[in-house]
C-alpha positions as CSV (number, residue, x, y, z in Angstrom):
1,M,0.0,0.0,0.0
2,T,1.2,3.5,-0.8
3,A,1.4,6.2,1.8
4,V,-0.3,9.3,0.6
5,L,0.4,12.8,1.8
6,A,-3.1,14.2,2.1
7,V,-2.9,17.9,0.9
8,M,-6.1,18.6,-0.9
9,T,-8.5,15.7,-0.2
10,I,-11.2,18.1,0.9
11,A,-10.3,21.7,-0.1
12,S,-12.5,23.2,2.6
13,S,-10.5,21.5,5.4
14,P,-8.3,23.9,7.3
15,A,-5.7,21.2,7.7
16,A,-5.7,20.4,4.0
17,L,-5.2,24.1,3.2
18,R,-2.2,24.3,5.5
19,A,-0.6,21.0,4.7
20,A,2.7,21.0,2.9
21,E,5.4,18.6,1.6
22,P,7.0,17.1,4.7
23,P,10.7,17.2,5.4
24,D,12.6,14.2,4.1
25,K,13.6,13.0,7.6
26,L,10.0,13.1,8.7
27,S,8.7,11.2,5.6
28,A,11.4,8.6,6.0
29,T,10.6,8.1,9.7
30,V,6.9,7.8,9.2
31,E,7.4,5.4,6.3
32,R,9.9,3.3,8.3
33,T,7.8,3.1,11.5
34,V,4.2,3.1,10.3
35,R,4.1,1.2,7.0
36,P,5.2,-2.1,8.6
37,L,2.4,-1.9,11.1
38,L,-0.2,-2.7,8.4
39,A,1.2,-6.1,7.7
40,Q,2.6,-6.9,11.2
41,H,-0.8,-6.3,12.9
42,D,-3.2,-6.8,9.9
43,V,-4.4,-3.3,10.1
44,P,-6.6,-2.1,7.2
45,G,-5.9,1.6,7.5
46,I,-3.8,4.1,9.4
47,A,-3.9,7.9,9.5
48,V,-1.0,9.8,10.9
49,G,-1.0,13.5,11.6
50,V,2.0,15.6,12.6
51,T,2.4,19.2,13.6
52,A,5.7,20.9,13.9
53,G,6.2,24.6,14.4
54,G,2.7,25.4,13.2
55,Q,2.9,23.3,10.0
56,Q,0.8,20.3,9.5
57,Y,1.6,17.0,7.7
58,F,-0.6,14.0,7.0
59,F,0.3,10.5,6.0
60,N,-2.5,8.0,5.0
61,Y,-2.1,4.3,4.6
62,G,-4.6,1.7,3.5
63,V,-8.4,1.7,3.6
64,A,-11.1,3.0,5.9
65,S,-13.2,-0.1,5.0
66,K,-12.1,-3.4,3.6
67,E,-15.6,-3.9,2.1
68,A,-15.8,-0.6,0.3
69,Q,-12.0,-0.2,-0.3
70,K,-12.3,3.5,0.4
71,P,-8.8,4.9,1.1
72,V,-8.0,6.6,4.4
73,T,-7.7,10.4,4.3
74,Q,-6.9,13.0,7.0
75,D,-10.7,13.5,7.2
76,T,-11.6,9.8,7.9
77,L,-13.4,9.4,11.2
78,F,-11.9,6.9,13.7
79,E,-13.0,6.0,17.2
80,I,-10.3,7.5,19.4
81,G,-11.1,5.4,22.4
82,S,-9.7,6.7,25.7
83,I,-8.3,9.9,24.2
84,S,-12.0,10.8,24.7
85,K,-11.1,11.1,28.3
86,T,-9.2,14.4,27.6
87,F,-12.4,15.8,26.2
88,A,-14.3,14.8,29.3
89,A,-11.5,16.6,31.3
90,T,-12.0,19.7,29.1
91,L,-15.7,19.7,29.9
92,V,-15.0,19.5,33.6
93,T,-12.4,22.3,33.5
94,Y,-14.7,24.4,31.4
95,G,-17.3,23.9,34.0
96,M,-14.8,25.1,36.6
97,A,-13.8,28.1,34.5
98,T,-17.4,29.2,34.1
99,G,-18.1,28.7,37.8
100,R,-20.5,25.7,37.6
101,L,-18.5,23.1,39.5
102,S,-15.3,22.4,41.5
103,L,-12.9,19.6,41.6
104,D,-13.6,19.4,45.4
105,D,-17.2,18.5,44.7
106,H,-18.4,15.1,45.8
107,T,-20.5,12.8,43.7
108,G,-23.5,12.9,46.0
109,K,-23.9,16.6,45.5
110,Y,-25.2,16.0,42.1
111,M,-26.3,12.3,42.3
112,P,-28.5,11.9,45.4
113,A,-28.6,8.1,44.9
114,L,-24.8,8.0,45.8
115,K,-24.9,10.5,48.7
116,G,-23.4,8.9,51.8
117,T,-21.9,5.9,50.0
118,A,-18.3,4.9,50.0
119,L,-17.9,6.5,46.6
120,D,-19.2,9.8,47.9
121,R,-16.0,10.1,49.9
122,A,-14.2,10.7,46.6
123,T,-14.1,14.1,44.9
124,L,-14.3,14.9,41.2
125,L,-10.5,15.2,41.3
126,H,-10.3,11.6,42.4
127,L,-12.7,10.4,39.7
128,G,-10.8,12.3,37.0
129,T,-7.4,10.9,38.1
130,Y,-8.6,7.3,38.7
131,T,-7.8,7.7,42.4
132,A,-11.3,7.2,43.9
133,G,-10.2,4.0,45.7
134,G,-10.2,1.2,43.2
135,L,-13.1,1.4,40.8
136,P,-12.9,-1.4,38.2
137,L,-11.4,-1.0,34.7
138,L,-14.9,-1.8,33.2
139,F,-18.4,-2.4,34.4
140,S,-19.3,-6.1,34.1
141,A,-21.4,-7.2,31.1
142,K,-24.3,-7.6,33.5
143,I,-24.5,-3.8,34.0
144,K,-26.4,-2.6,31.0
145,S,-28.2,0.6,32.2
146,E,-27.5,3.7,34.3
147,A,-29.8,2.2,37.0
148,D,-27.7,-1.0,37.0
149,A,-24.5,1.1,37.3
150,I,-25.9,3.2,40.2
151,A,-26.9,0.0,42.0
152,F,-23.4,-1.4,41.6
153,L,-21.8,1.9,42.8
154,Q,-24.1,2.1,45.9
155,K,-22.6,-1.2,47.1
156,W,-19.1,-0.7,45.9
157,K,-16.3,-1.0,48.5
158,P,-13.0,0.7,48.0
159,S,-9.7,-1.1,48.2
160,A,-7.8,2.1,49.1
161,A,-8.4,5.6,50.5
162,P,-9.2,8.3,48.0
163,G,-6.1,9.9,46.6
164,T,-3.6,7.1,47.5
165,Q,-4.0,4.6,44.7
166,R,-4.4,4.9,40.9
167,R,-6.5,2.2,39.2
168,Y,-7.3,3.1,35.6
169,S,-11.0,2.9,35.2
170,N,-13.7,3.7,32.6
171,P,-16.4,4.0,35.2
172,S,-14.3,6.5,37.1
173,I,-13.9,8.9,34.2
174,G,-17.4,8.1,33.0
175,L,-18.7,9.3,36.3
176,F,-16.4,12.3,36.1
177,G,-18.0,13.4,32.9
178,H,-21.5,12.5,33.9
179,V,-21.4,14.3,37.2
180,A,-19.9,17.4,35.5
181,A,-22.8,17.4,33.0
182,L,-25.3,17.2,35.9
183,A,-23.5,20.1,37.6
184,M,-23.8,22.0,34.3
185,K,-27.5,21.1,34.0
186,G,-27.2,19.3,30.7
187,D,-26.6,16.0,29.0
188,Y,-23.0,15.0,28.6
189,A,-23.1,14.5,24.8
190,D,-25.1,17.6,24.2
191,L,-22.7,19.8,26.3
192,V,-19.6,18.4,24.5
193,E,-21.1,18.8,21.0
194,A,-22.7,22.2,21.7
195,E,-20.2,23.9,24.0
196,I,-16.8,22.3,23.8
197,L,-16.2,21.1,20.2
198,P,-17.4,24.3,18.5
199,K,-15.4,26.5,20.8
200,L,-12.3,24.4,19.9
201,G,-13.1,24.7,16.2
202,L,-13.5,20.9,15.8
203,A,-16.2,20.7,13.1
204,H,-15.4,17.1,12.2
205,T,-15.4,15.5,15.7
206,F,-18.4,13.9,17.2
207,I,-19.9,11.7,19.9
208,R,-23.0,11.0,17.7
209,V,-21.8,10.9,14.1
210,P,-24.4,12.7,12.0
211,Q,-25.7,11.0,8.8
212,S,-23.9,13.7,6.8
213,A,-20.6,12.5,8.2
214,M,-21.2,8.8,7.9
215,P,-19.4,8.5,4.5
216,D,-16.2,9.5,6.4
217,H,-16.7,7.0,9.2
218,A,-14.1,4.2,9.1
219,Q,-15.1,0.7,9.7
220,G,-13.3,-1.0,12.7
221,Y,-12.2,-4.6,12.8
222,D,-11.9,-6.8,15.9
223,R,-9.4,-9.5,16.6
224,A,-11.3,-12.0,14.5
225,N,-11.3,-9.5,11.6
226,Q,-15.0,-9.0,11.9
227,P,-16.5,-5.5,11.3
228,V,-17.2,-3.8,14.6
229,R,-17.9,-0.4,16.1
230,A,-18.1,0.6,19.8
231,G,-21.2,-0.4,21.6
232,S,-23.0,1.5,24.4
233,A,-22.5,1.1,28.1
234,P,-23.4,3.3,31.2
235,F,-21.4,6.5,31.2
236,A,-19.4,5.4,28.1
237,D,-19.3,8.7,26.3
238,P,-16.8,10.4,28.6
239,A,-14.6,7.3,28.6
240,Y,-14.4,6.4,24.9
241,G,-17.2,8.0,22.9
242,I,-15.4,10.5,20.6
243,K,-14.9,9.9,16.9
244,S,-12.5,12.2,15.1
245,S,-10.1,12.6,12.2
246,A,-6.4,13.1,11.9
247,A,-7.0,16.7,10.7
248,D,-9.2,17.6,13.7
249,M,-7.0,15.8,16.2
250,I,-4.0,17.8,15.0
251,R,-6.0,20.9,15.4
252,Y,-6.8,19.7,18.9
253,L,-3.2,19.2,19.7
254,E,-2.3,22.6,18.3
255,I,-5.0,24.2,20.5
256,N,-3.6,22.5,23.5
257,M,-0.1,23.8,22.6
258,R,-1.4,27.4,22.1
259,P,-4.5,27.9,24.2
260,E,-4.0,31.7,24.2
261,T,-5.8,31.7,20.8
262,L,-9.1,30.7,22.6
263,E,-11.7,32.8,24.4
264,P,-10.7,33.2,28.1
265,S,-13.0,30.5,29.7
266,M,-11.9,27.9,27.2
267,R,-8.3,28.9,27.5
268,R,-8.5,28.3,31.2
269,A,-10.2,25.0,30.6
270,I,-7.5,23.7,28.3
271,E,-4.8,25.0,30.7
272,G,-6.6,23.2,33.5
273,T,-6.2,19.8,31.8
274,H,-2.4,20.4,31.8
275,I,-2.0,20.5,35.6
276,G,-0.5,17.4,37.2
277,Y,-2.1,16.1,40.3
278,F,-0.5,12.8,41.2
279,K,2.9,11.1,40.6
280,V,2.4,7.5,39.5
281,G,5.4,5.5,38.6
282,P,7.2,7.0,35.6
283,M,4.5,9.6,34.8
284,V,2.4,12.4,36.3
285,Q,-1.4,12.0,36.1
286,G,-3.4,15.0,35.2
287,L,-7.0,15.3,34.0
288,G,-7.1,13.2,30.9
289,W,-3.5,13.8,29.8
290,E,-0.5,12.0,31.3
291,Q,2.8,13.9,31.5
292,Y,6.6,13.3,31.2
293,P,9.7,15.5,31.0
294,Y,10.8,15.7,27.4
295,P,12.9,14.4,25.8
296,L,12.5,10.9,27.4
297,P,13.7,7.5,26.4
298,L,11.2,5.2,24.7
299,E,11.4,2.7,27.6
300,R,10.0,5.3,30.0
301,L,7.1,6.2,27.7
302,L,6.3,2.5,27.2
303,A,6.5,1.9,31.0
304,G,4.0,4.7,31.6
305,N,1.6,3.1,29.2
306,S,2.2,-0.5,30.1
307,D,-0.3,-3.2,31.0
308,N,0.7,-2.7,34.6
309,M,-0.4,0.9,34.5
310,V,-3.7,0.0,32.8
311,F,-4.7,-3.2,34.7
312,G,-3.0,-2.9,38.0
313,P,-3.2,-0.8,41.1
314,N,-0.4,1.7,41.4
315,A,0.6,3.9,44.3
316,A,-0.3,7.6,43.8
317,T,1.5,10.4,45.5
318,A,-0.4,13.7,45.5
319,L,1.6,16.7,44.2
320,K,1.2,19.6,46.6
321,P,0.7,22.1,45.2
322,P,-0.5,20.5,41.9
323,R,2.2,20.8,39.2
324,V,1.9,23.5,36.5
325,P,4.1,22.3,33.6
326,A,7.5,23.9,33.4
327,G,10.1,23.3,30.8
328,A,9.5,20.8,28.0
329,T,6.7,18.5,29.0
330,L,5.3,15.7,26.8
331,F,1.5,15.1,27.2
332,N,0.1,11.8,25.9
333,K,-2.9,9.5,25.9
334,T,-3.6,6.2,24.3
335,G,-7.0,5.0,23.2
336,S,-8.6,1.9,21.9
337,T,-12.0,0.3,21.3
338,R,-12.7,-3.2,20.0
339,G,-12.1,-2.2,16.5
340,F,-9.8,0.9,16.7
341,G,-6.5,2.1,18.1
342,A,-5.2,5.6,18.7
343,Y,-2.4,7.5,20.3
344,A,-1.8,11.3,20.7
345,A,1.2,13.1,22.1
346,F,2.4,16.7,22.0
347,V,5.2,18.9,23.5
348,P,4.0,22.6,23.8
349,A,7.5,23.9,24.5
350,R,8.8,22.4,21.2
351,R,5.5,23.0,19.3
352,I,5.4,19.4,18.1
353,G,2.8,16.8,18.2
354,V,1.7,13.5,16.6
355,V,-1.5,11.5,16.3
356,I,-1.9,7.9,15.0
357,L,-5.3,6.5,14.3
358,S,-6.1,3.0,13.0
359,N,-9.1,0.9,12.3
360,R,-7.8,-2.1,14.2
361,N,-6.7,-2.1,17.8
362,M,-3.0,-2.8,17.2
363,P,-0.8,-3.1,20.3
364,T,-0.1,0.0,22.3
365,P,3.7,-0.4,22.2
366,A,3.6,-0.4,18.4
367,R,1.7,2.9,18.4
368,I,4.0,4.5,21.0
369,T,7.2,3.3,19.4
370,A,6.2,4.8,16.1
371,A,5.1,8.1,17.6
372,H,8.2,8.4,19.7
373,A,10.4,8.1,16.6
374,I,8.2,10.6,14.7
375,L,8.5,13.1,17.6
376,A,12.3,12.6,17.6
377,A,12.4,13.3,13.9
378,I,10.7,16.7,14.3
379,T,12.2,17.8,17.6
380,P,13.9,21.2,17.0
381,T,17.7,21.2,17.8
382,Q,18.6,23.3,20.7
């Protein structure tokens, strides 16, 4: 399959208008690190977006659908999985910036059914950093409705005190977003699509993909190579509900690197997601984004995104005061669903960022290894 630099796929796309021929070193690095992933992991299609010094580059491999044989472009929509958690964090910090909630709020303040429960001892900060006390990675298959989820949470018993242990959890971040929406007196999906995405200028990013955008919606494939898209689960939208394109995700990274271009409340919201609250092993946990000093060796980045960090409990040390990034800091987030894989990373001090989107959930180390090499290829010399 041939890698295509997408420059004018859709002329009205801001990313397409700004794209240019990539430097030889970047092209060679993307070709060397990304092309082999198609065969190694039987991935139908991959979209790579890169931003360096305000210039955008796009590399597209393979097809968005094996059945239709439609090629991937920078406007192809992928499920971005847990990168969605950074959008949930942005909604929460926007709620803070507009005076509608606080990270010190407890769940029971907005969900009376949970008032006085063990979970009510945790704050929004704990939910947003997976430190509420040991919520599970996923709800069990028996929990099919919000009522089922609430019944489970009413009986849930923590394995650690709030703020002492990080256990990565979709229910935790799902509640984080859900409670924020209640505090803001709205529905989570409505608030994100009506307040957050337009203010960020993300016109091709959705929770609920409209019919007009369905032609751009990639088909995902599971481990058995069967067509699949993400299903529904209680509080799923904040955890893994976003669908976006390489073009919009690069815009999102650029906004995160230069939030001063936004109106004041949204600027404070984006900056709020960059604050670090807990030291956990090799990384610092913020709201949505995870942080490292940059540059860093690949081994440290892999360790911070390892199975142990996803599936196991890890000691969390509160940063007092919370850490405002200083110097060169890499922010990153992985994401996956049954049929898609994603990774995003950016370094504001260097004005560099990369996003990798695929319509098969290839292993996390493969995504991170490729992205680490791409970032090295565009890191400005000092």
